[in-house]
N, C-alpha and C positions, 0 to 999 in steps of 0.2 A: 161491601161498603169500606171495610178496614183496607182491602186491597187498593180500592181507589184512592183512599187517603195517603197510604203508603207510597203509591204512584205519583201522587201530586207532590209529596214532601220531596221524593227523589228527583222529581222534575225541577222543583225550586232550588235544591242544592246543586243540581247540574248547572243550572242557569248562573247562580250565584258564584259558582266555581270559575265558570267560563268568563263571567264578568271580572272577577278579580284577576284571572290570567291576562286578560285584554287590558286591564288597568295596568298592571305590573310591566307588561310588554311596552305599552306607551310611555310609562315612567323611565323604564331603563333606556329606551330610545332617546328620550329627551335628555336624560343624564348623560348619555354618550355623545350626544351634540355638544352638551356644555362643556364636558370634561375633556373631550377629545384635544382641542389645542393645548391644554395643560400637561395631558399625558405625553402628546407628540413632543413637546418642548422637553419635559423632564428626561424621556428615554433618549432623544437625540442629544442632550446635552452630556451624556455619559458615553457616547459612542466614541470609538476610537477613529482615526482617520480612516483606516482600512474599512471599518464597519460603515462609515458614511458613504464611501464610494461602492460598497458592495450592493447591489440592487436586491440581493436576496436576504438582506438583513433588514427586517422592519421593525418589529416591537422587543425582540430579544437580542441584545447585542452578544456578539461572540467573545468580547472583552470589555471590561468596564475601564474607562479612562477617565481622569479628572483633569486633563490637560486644558480642555476647554475652559474650565473654571478658572485655573491659573492664570490663562491668557486673558479672560475677561477681566479678572479682578484688576490686572495691570492696565489693560486697555481703557477700561471704565474709570480708572482711579476710584475704585468702588467706595471704600470706606469714606473718603472725603466727600465723594458726590452724594452719599447717603446723609452725610453729616449736614452738607449744604441744603438738601432737601427738607431735613428735619428743621434747620435754622430759618429758612425762608418760607416754605410751603407748609409743612405741618404747623409750625407756630401760628401762621396766619390762619389756618384752619380752625385751630383752637379758639383763637381770638374771635373769629366769626361765628363760632358756635355759641359763644356767650353774648356777643354784642347784638346778634341778630334776635336772641331770645329777648333781650331788653326792649329793642324796637318792636318786636312782634307783639309782646305784652302790652306796650304803650298803645299801639294802634288797635288792640282788641279790647281793652278794657276802659280807656280814658276818652273823653270827649273834649276836644280843644279846637281852637281856630287854626285853620290850614291843615286839618286831618285829612280831608279829601285830596288835597294837592300832595300831600306826602304819599298816599296810597297810589296816585297816579305816577309818581317818581318811582316807587317801588315796582309797579308794572313795567316802567320803562327799563329798569335795571334787568328785569327778566327777558324783554322783548328786544332791546338795542344789543347787537353783538358787540363784543370787546374791541374788535379791530376797528369799529367806526370811531371810538373815542380815544384810541391809543396815541395818536399824535398829540392831541391836547392834553392828555394825562402825562406824557413824557415831557412836554413843556413845561408843564405845572410842577412835576417832581424835580426837574433839573433847575428850576428857580422857585423854590417853595416859598410860598407866600400866604397869608391869611387876609382876606378882604382888601388886598392891595396895600396893606400897611408897611411892610417891609420895602416894597416898590417905591412907595412915597418918599420913604426916608433915604432910600438909594439915590433918588433924584435930588434930594436936598443936600445930601453930603457928598454926592458925586463918586461914591463907592458902592459896589455891588454887595448888598446885605442880605440877598436871598439865597440861602443854602440850598446845595444840590444833594438829594438823597438817593439820587441814581446810583445803582451799583452797590446798594446797601440793603440789608433785610427791611429797613424802615418803609421801602416802597410797598411791600406786601403788607407789613403790620399797620401802617396808617390806614389804608383802604379797609382792611379788615376791623380796625378800630372804629371807624366810621360807618361800618356796615354797608360799603359799596364795593366790596372786593368781588372775587369770583364767584358767581351765582349766588350772591348774597340776597338779592331780591327774592328769589325762589325760597331761600332758607327762612327769610321774615314772613313770607305768605304762609309756610308750613306752620311756623310757630304761631302766627296770627290766627289761622283756622282752628288750631288745636287749642288754644287759650279761650277762644269765643265758647268752646263746649265744655270748659271747666266750670263746675257749679260755684256761682258766686258766694254761697254761704260759707265756704272755706275762707275766702278772703275777709269777709264781713266778720266772721268770729276773730280773726286776727287783729282786725281793725278795732274791735272791741276790747281786746287784750291790750291795746295801746300800740300796736305794732304799726309803722308808717309804710309807705308804698315800696321802699326798698327792702326793709326787713321782711315784708310780706312776700314780695317777689324771691327773695333769697331763701326764706325758710319754709314757704308754703308752695308757691307757684312753681318754681323751678324744680324742686323734688318731685312734684306731682306730674311733670311733663316728660316722664320716661320715655313714652312712645315718641314722641315729636323729636325729642332730643337725640335719641339713639339714631333715628333717620337722618337727622341734620349731620350728626357727628360722622356717620359712615359716609354720607355724600361728600361732605366737605372735604374729609381727608383724601378720599379717593380722587376728586376732581383737582384738588390742588396738587396732589402727587403727580398726576398725569399732565398738568399744564406745562405746555412747552412754549406757547406764544409769549405770553408775558415774561417768563424767565429769561428767554432769548432776547427780548427788547430792553428790559431793565437792567440786566447783568451783563458785565463785560468779562468776567472771570468767575472762579468758584461756582460753576454752574451745578444745578441739581441734577439729578439722575436722568430725567427726562430729555434734557438738553445734550448731555454726554452721550447718551444711547444713540441719538440721532447723528452725533458727529464722532463716534467712536473709531471709525476707520481711520480718521486722521491721527489716532492716538497709537497706532500700530506701528511701533518704530522697528528700525532695522534690528535692534537688539533683542526685541521680542520675536520677530520672524526667524532670527537665526537661532534663538535659544529653543524654540518651541516648533514641533510639527503639527499643525492643525489645518482643518478645512474652514474657509471662510463662512460658507453656509452653516456648519454646525456652532461655529463662534457667534454668529448672529442670534441663532436660536437660544444659545446659553446666555448670551447678554440680555436678551429680552426677558428670559426666565429669571435671571438675577434681578432685573429692574421691577419685576412684579412680585418678587418673593416676599418682601415685607408686606405687601398688600395682602397676598394670600394668607399670611399668619395673622395679621390684623383681622381679615374677614372671618376666619376660624374662630378667633376669640369673640367677635361681636355677632356672629350670624344668628344664634338663636334668639338674642335680643332684638336684632334687626327684623327678623321674620316676624316676631311678635308685634313689633312697632308698626310694619307694614299692614298687618290685618288690623290693628287697632286704629291707624289713622286714615285707612283707606286710600293710600297712596300707592299707585302703581307707575312702572316705567321708570 
């Protein structure tokens, strides 16, 4: 009897060990698929020209060279491009992060006339692609007007009073401020669904203490929305950072890194090509790696809270 029990325990341990090995193999294979592009870019960015052209050199370079980084910094005009990205894109992402929370809270908690119409508009912001409204948006931003008031005065006085905010950060800030920026419909939906699940007793207690809607939102609701807030913050920064279409349309200079990366070949001047010896393929990889490096650092800082927010919100993809 004891022998049979020991054999049963040994069999269960063997099955559990094999299951753990299989699980780790699957996780390692999955991690390899995810990290392979980043490892490939990191390794090839420090290869010398000779190593890049040598087919026998794969993962371990014979010599480490930082020439590609020096060339990429100059070709990408890196620091000004990153500065423009923060000024235009990241600032708009942070504005969207807050304004979408306000709109999502209003749609989740308050009943008012036209609420269903606003929800329909929110869904349209998710479904309608940005290129479909880009021409109308550009025309509106090049002759900014509110309800046609400035246009009416322009006709009365015979002078153009409608200002143009094209080629300024205001193009991105205004849309984010009114929660109609890049992917803002999705952000509002995430916030709205999360706020619907918050217990109303927290807000009712704040109202009993004399707090108004704004104070309740800022002191109670927003600090309690950690899961949804982290999700929106990560998504908004990443999507705005990688945005190419709007930045190329609205800006005519001082481009963010996404636009400069797509056109960096035109910045390879004769001085750069004469001064440095490099391979174009390795330079492209290095430039791409530099463009996503701030995002990688950002995600490393946020990844634990982001994973927790995904499991809490139930958001996938």
